[in-house]
VMD Tcl script that draws the C-alpha trace (Angstrom):
set ca {
  {127.59 47.42 62.51}
  {127.13 46.06 66.04}
  {130.89 45.74 66.56}
  {131.37 49.33 65.38}
  {128.69 50.57 67.78}
  {130.07 48.55 70.68}
  {133.50 50.02 70.07}
  {132.02 53.52 69.94}
  {130.02 53.09 73.15}
  {132.91 51.43 74.93}
  {135.74 53.65 73.76}
  {134.66 56.59 71.58}
  {132.00 58.54 73.43}
  {134.38 60.43 75.71}
  {135.85 62.39 72.80}
  {132.47 63.75 71.67}
  {131.33 67.27 72.56}
  {127.64 68.18 72.37}
  {125.96 71.51 73.19}
  {122.27 71.45 74.14}
  {120.10 74.57 73.83}
  {116.53 74.56 75.08}
  {113.88 74.65 77.75}
  {115.35 73.18 80.91}
  {113.14 71.89 83.72}
  {113.24 70.39 87.18}
  {110.99 67.39 87.77}
  {109.90 66.85 91.38}
  {108.08 63.76 92.65}
  {106.30 63.33 95.98}
  {105.64 59.64 96.58}
  {103.19 58.79 99.34}
  {100.25 56.74 100.53}
  {96.58 57.65 100.80}
  {94.55 56.23 103.66}
  {91.86 58.85 104.25}
  {89.90 61.79 102.86}
  {90.53 65.32 104.09}
  {87.96 66.81 106.50}
  {88.61 70.19 104.86}
  {87.50 69.21 101.34}
  {86.53 66.01 99.48}
  {90.13 65.27 98.46}
  {92.54 62.46 99.43}
  {95.33 63.13 101.92}
  {98.70 61.86 100.74}
  {101.29 61.19 103.44}
  {104.62 61.86 101.78}
  {107.14 59.02 102.14}
  {109.76 60.01 99.57}
  {110.78 63.08 97.57}
  {112.70 62.76 94.29}
  {114.10 65.53 92.08}
  {115.37 64.90 88.56}
  {116.41 66.85 85.47}
  {113.65 67.35 82.92}
  {113.01 68.90 79.51}
  {116.20 69.83 77.66}
  {118.11 68.94 80.82}
  {117.01 65.32 80.49}
  {118.83 65.31 77.13}
  {121.94 66.55 78.94}
  {121.42 63.93 81.67}
  {121.53 61.15 79.05}
  {124.63 62.61 77.40}
  {126.47 63.04 80.69}
  {125.72 59.49 81.91}
  {126.97 58.14 78.59}
  {130.29 59.93 79.13}
  {129.96 62.69 76.55}
  {131.50 66.13 77.12}
  {128.39 68.26 77.49}
  {127.36 71.87 77.89}
  {123.92 73.44 78.15}
  {122.35 76.79 77.36}
  {118.96 77.65 78.81}
  {117.11 79.72 81.39}
  {116.37 79.37 85.09}
  {114.82 81.68 87.64}
  {116.32 83.24 90.72}
  {114.64 80.71 92.98}
  {115.21 77.57 95.03}
  {114.24 75.32 92.12}
  {116.96 76.97 90.04}
  {119.56 76.34 92.75}
  {118.59 72.67 92.97}
  {118.70 72.41 89.17}
  {122.19 73.92 88.85}
  {123.52 71.71 91.67}
  {122.40 68.65 89.75}
  {124.20 69.83 86.62}
  {127.33 70.53 88.67}
  {127.24 67.01 90.15}
  {127.04 65.55 86.63}
  {130.09 67.49 85.49}
  {128.08 69.48 82.93}
  {129.25 72.91 81.77}
  {126.31 75.14 82.71}
  {128.02 78.53 82.31}
  {125.67 79.21 79.39}
  {122.54 79.04 81.58}
  {121.11 82.50 82.21}
  {118.98 83.68 85.14}
  {115.88 85.78 84.48}
  {112.84 87.05 86.37}
  {110.87 84.07 85.00}
  {110.61 81.09 87.38}
  {112.59 77.90 86.86}
  {110.20 75.64 84.97}
  {109.28 72.92 87.47}
  {106.80 70.07 87.24}
  {105.76 68.68 90.63}
  {103.89 65.39 90.73}
  {102.13 63.78 93.71}
  {101.98 60.01 93.34}
  {100.27 57.39 95.50}
  {101.07 53.80 94.62}
  {101.35 53.90 90.82}
  {98.67 56.60 90.44}
  {99.52 60.22 89.77}
  {97.09 62.31 91.80}
  {97.98 65.82 90.66}
  {100.71 67.74 88.84}
  {101.67 71.29 89.73}
  {103.48 73.34 87.07}
  {105.62 76.33 88.00}
  {106.33 78.12 84.73}
  {106.11 81.23 82.59}
  {106.07 80.09 78.93}
  {106.39 83.62 77.52}
  {109.31 84.24 75.15}
  {112.59 85.57 76.50}
  {112.88 89.35 76.27}
  {115.47 91.13 74.17}
  {118.15 91.41 76.85}
  {117.85 87.75 77.84}
  {117.91 86.70 74.17}
  {121.09 88.67 73.56}
  {122.76 87.15 76.62}
  {121.80 83.62 75.63}
  {123.03 84.06 72.04}
  {126.29 85.58 73.29}
  {126.83 82.47 75.41}
  {126.06 80.27 72.41}
  {128.52 82.14 70.16}
  {131.28 81.57 72.71}
  {130.69 77.80 72.78}
  {129.84 76.82 69.19}
  {133.47 76.68 67.93}
  {134.37 74.09 70.57}
  {131.64 71.46 70.03}
  {130.95 68.74 67.45}
  {127.24 69.42 67.18}
  {124.19 71.08 68.70}
  {120.83 69.82 69.95}
  {117.85 72.20 70.13}
  {115.36 70.81 72.63}
  {112.14 72.82 72.28}
  {109.50 72.35 74.98}
  {107.62 75.57 74.24}
  {108.67 77.34 77.43}
  {110.07 80.49 75.85}
  {113.73 79.74 75.05}
  {113.45 78.32 71.53}
  {112.02 81.42 69.88}
  {112.16 81.96 66.13}
  {115.03 84.46 66.52}
  {117.09 82.14 68.72}
  {116.53 79.05 66.56}
  {117.29 80.89 63.32}
  {120.52 82.37 64.68}
  {121.66 79.06 66.18}
  {120.98 77.09 63.01}
  {122.67 79.76 60.91}
  {125.75 79.68 63.14}
  {125.87 75.88 62.99}
  {125.85 75.95 59.20}
  {128.55 78.64 59.17}
  {130.73 76.55 61.50}
  {129.88 73.33 59.62}
  {128.35 71.76 62.74}
  {125.26 69.55 62.64}
  {122.14 70.64 64.53}
  {119.38 68.20 65.55}
  {116.01 69.56 66.70}
  {113.36 68.07 68.98}
  {110.37 70.16 67.82}
  {107.35 71.68 69.51}
  {104.19 73.05 67.92}
  {103.40 73.67 64.26}
  {105.83 76.51 63.49}
  {108.68 74.57 61.94}
  {109.83 77.54 59.86}
  {112.05 78.45 62.79}
  {113.87 75.10 62.28}
  {114.49 75.73 58.54}
  {117.96 74.48 57.44}
  {118.41 72.19 60.48}
  {120.27 68.93 59.88}
  {117.66 66.60 61.41}
  {114.34 67.00 63.22}
  {113.13 64.22 65.54}
  {109.33 64.45 65.89}
  {107.00 61.84 67.28}
  {103.97 60.98 65.15}
  {101.77 63.59 66.84}
  {104.38 66.31 66.29}
  {104.81 65.30 62.65}
  {101.06 65.41 62.09}
  {100.99 68.96 63.51}
  {102.75 70.27 60.36}
  {100.96 68.12 57.78}
  {97.87 69.27 55.86}
  {96.35 65.80 56.30}
  {97.05 63.49 59.24}
  {98.79 60.19 58.62}
  {98.70 56.87 60.43}
  {101.59 54.99 62.06}
  {102.40 53.14 58.84}
  {105.82 52.94 57.14}
  {104.75 54.10 53.69}
  {102.75 57.07 54.97}
  {105.60 58.19 57.23}
  {108.11 57.96 54.37}
  {105.94 60.05 52.05}
  {105.24 62.67 54.71}
  {108.88 62.82 55.77}
  {110.11 63.52 52.23}
  {107.62 66.41 51.92}
  {108.68 67.88 55.27}
  {112.38 67.51 54.41}
  {111.85 69.42 51.16}
  {109.65 72.08 52.75}
  {112.08 72.92 55.55}
  {115.35 72.16 53.71}
  {116.47 69.46 56.12}
  {119.02 66.71 55.70}
  {116.68 64.19 57.27}
  {114.01 63.23 59.76}
  {113.76 60.72 62.58}
  {110.16 59.89 63.50}
  {109.68 58.21 66.87}
  {106.71 55.88 66.68}
  {106.12 54.62 70.22}
  {105.66 50.81 70.22}
  {106.48 50.72 66.46}
  {110.04 51.95 67.07}
  {111.41 54.74 64.88}
  {112.00 55.64 61.25}
  {115.00 57.43 59.72}
  {114.62 59.21 56.39}
  {117.96 60.66 55.24}
  {117.86 61.24 51.47}
  {117.73 57.82 49.84}
  {118.64 56.18 53.14}
  {115.47 54.87 54.80}
  {115.36 52.68 57.90}
  {112.32 51.48 59.82}
  {113.64 50.13 63.11}
  {111.24 48.16 65.28}
  {111.02 48.66 69.04}
  {112.10 45.80 71.25}
  {109.34 44.00 73.17}
  {109.25 45.16 76.81}
  {107.30 44.13 79.88}
  {107.01 47.83 80.76}
  {106.49 50.36 77.97}
  {106.64 53.90 79.40}
  {107.65 56.46 76.76}
  {108.36 59.23 79.31}
  {111.62 60.87 78.27}
  {112.25 58.40 75.44}
  {112.35 61.18 72.86}
  {115.09 62.92 74.87}
  {117.11 59.70 74.84}
  {116.66 59.24 71.10}
  {117.89 62.72 70.19}
  {120.77 62.54 72.70}
  {122.09 59.19 71.46}
  {121.51 59.96 67.78}
  {123.41 63.27 68.02}
  {126.14 61.65 70.09}
  {126.66 58.97 67.44}
  {126.78 61.57 64.66}
  {129.42 63.43 66.66}
  {131.43 60.21 66.78}
  {131.37 59.86 63.00}
  {128.76 57.08 62.98}
  {126.61 56.73 59.85}
  {123.07 58.11 60.33}
  {121.39 54.69 59.88}
  {123.64 53.10 62.52}
  {123.15 56.17 64.74}
  {119.37 55.71 64.49}
  {119.75 52.02 65.34}
  {121.78 52.91 68.44}
  {119.19 55.52 69.45}
  {116.45 52.90 69.18}
  {118.43 50.48 71.37}
  {118.86 53.23 73.99}
  {115.15 54.05 73.85}
  {114.41 50.37 74.49}
  {116.30 50.61 77.77}
  {114.41 53.75 78.80}
  {110.86 52.58 78.02}
  {111.43 49.51 80.19}
  {111.67 51.87 83.20}
  {108.81 53.68 84.92}
  {108.97 57.47 84.60}
  {111.68 59.66 83.07}
  {114.97 57.78 82.98}
  {118.44 58.50 81.58}
  {120.42 55.60 80.13}
  {124.06 55.11 81.11}
  {126.97 53.75 79.07}
  {127.04 50.28 80.67}
  {123.31 49.76 80.07}
  {123.64 50.83 76.43}
  {126.66 48.59 75.83}
  {124.90 45.59 77.40}
  {121.75 46.28 75.37}
  {123.82 46.07 72.18}
}
mol new
graphics top color blue
foreach p $ca { graphics top sphere $p radius 0.5 }
foreach p [lrange $ca 0 end-1] q [lrange $ca 1 end] { graphics top cylinder $p $q radius 0.2 }
display resetview
């Protein structure tokens, strides 16, 4: 299996085409130092030393795919604002097809963090999580219809910011089934009916518990039992449950794999779920068996959690990790 995966990472990724649909974001970081308290209010003053802007949300999935060498395209929503311009420039620099991104009167979802040392002091969110209106929905679905024939598979990355509505998810999943394309979903909330008929869903334990009548613990047997019930209820092919320090579990019919996380000096799960769904879908697009695809996704996640903050893995790092 390792030789097959090495060959895929080294030589096969470039032929894969993945379309990502979801809630895109811009992550901004202000790094500084605090040496005094403000005379205006009892709050610390942070002198900004560095500003960093990165792709977040569904765009972090695209970031992983692009760095791995996959042919990628994205469908989502930005605002007519400076954050949207910065966001689109970053996609352009990555070589991502962003013609499916629509502009609306809603702001570009942006999370701004102020950090001193290793301590986050405050986060400012610029967002309007209301659902897209009818005109925006029609435009987004028109863009999707134009792209679906040309891709190997689709990722729905739901962050609850208004793009992944029931109507949009149902139409996308229906189109994927009609075109015989797989669709993998990173879920949000407890309304999984909108993901009915998806190929795979990739919840973390908290997200899985949100749709269960009784909460389960991070134990293999309980996750297997719950996964089979969820697969039957929502007519899925399978489930990947990300389990933080316990690694991840794949349940795909009779195929069950519990893959342990690698020990790391740093264990920061920021963005790890985005990496898992990106690499898993990418491997499926390359014809890799689901169990081997889950193994590769876990290896990629091991690279990411060893970094501080949201991080996208590149092809060389993934190959070396194998």
